Steps between C-alpha positions, in 0.01 A plus 500: 500500500582189701137381482493560123823304451363210705179503294700488173723221629201295619336527157818384328561228757151361447559495121840333494403188687801273550759754387730623777750733332802634689653663191343782296608673180399843372530511121577828322405633154536228235636253756184302569608185322632333813147376563530280189735265685267463798286187524153447648431871466216691663422858397342774708429832326581805709149629449361198687706561816339723765688831550759424228610777256467447123791501254464748211832465318552325166718192546349423840233227506346594833465165677648274763624164382541206738694206371768241559860508383675165546251431779556839668193718555548847352288817502557732204371852445451532126484877498589749773376841609687824449502831683455684168164329446364724775510248781628590843817327614287287733294384200810435290638269768170354620562159338822458701303540826261234375794274412623516858159397627507205257833382648742621232859497629701587186415746223664528159433838335568559133467807281574654163718808533748735335876454512728777624818292533655501153627144552136395458303439181131449429424145611752500787374337821611686813499361851389789720742541789354822645252775421467881499149620578430809284121474518477781752267273699516187711238229554571492875400863560205526736392337823687173555303184569725276712310196378684550170846612611724739691480876468860531370595193294863433413598545134866399518423190293191580290590223257600194703870431452447127544251502212728713284789257553274206419376672183858563386601138551197373312549746212858380458383140522244533221689752287289811550682830445426771753628820653459647846396852583305761692143572395353851529124540510318810370131574477462520121294474290756649264847394398747715689676795337868484410582741785309284748692194386832680561379591847365153579813330369708737708324367810624151423211347305567246224138483385177696542137402497154575634429209733649233733627723781164543677445122502858446623454744787174340615629144464796583725266669745285187509798265547495354149839431334534668159694423181485754218579447130467785250482459124673787321261565212648828377789731575400817680457839336827655390657155469248354259488712184149419379172586672338273756175305467316266735436262210876462444552446874247215503653354182852487647367367831324214323821411316696493826227320691612154390831534688331678790236227533764224487702679768208578729367143470841364599515739793156394623604134484805571718388743768 
């Protein structure tokens, strides 16, 4: 895998020329509009990159975007990979390994997810302070390659407290409303049952989704600092009275993306 990652990183490095990004962003369903504020953009479709998986989900563009934000080089993933698409956990998190090889030091992960905490509403932005891995799998399972990281990485601070504190200060400064909470990750690809939501909420989760945790685990393993922001696009089953649809999720995410993009852009400028 190490050789494949190096090959992917070399291809991207050769394409991006003078860009030298230290900050990367993974954009969730309907949240791809951050790229609109980037200048001097370069696009690389996933299908062009050796060994890279392909995104199959509606609302995910499936490309890397290199650009500048107030003079800061940024790498954005416009579309992520999900376990439910049939990828292995190594494939889901493959781009994060490539990011490390490209010199990324800080990663901002975003997602669209369901709210369990009844203080939330569709459109709420939630700073992720911790996670619960309910995937029944882990991207670090298997032989460990010490060139990437240690066998047993610490997860006492999966979302960097320094980045969380900075994000809070900046949100208050620019008037962005937000909540904080714990994110639970499940495999999908279905919206959880009402009984599952009771169980997941009972474990301490404020929101539930189908992504983000694998990338967070690998980023920590690789020594990359992570900040997570979830967009609550629907209330979970048993809390929300009407049926779920992916189209509605994307619609709500797009409505909330203006505030999210403003917030993330401000964070990038200040970290």
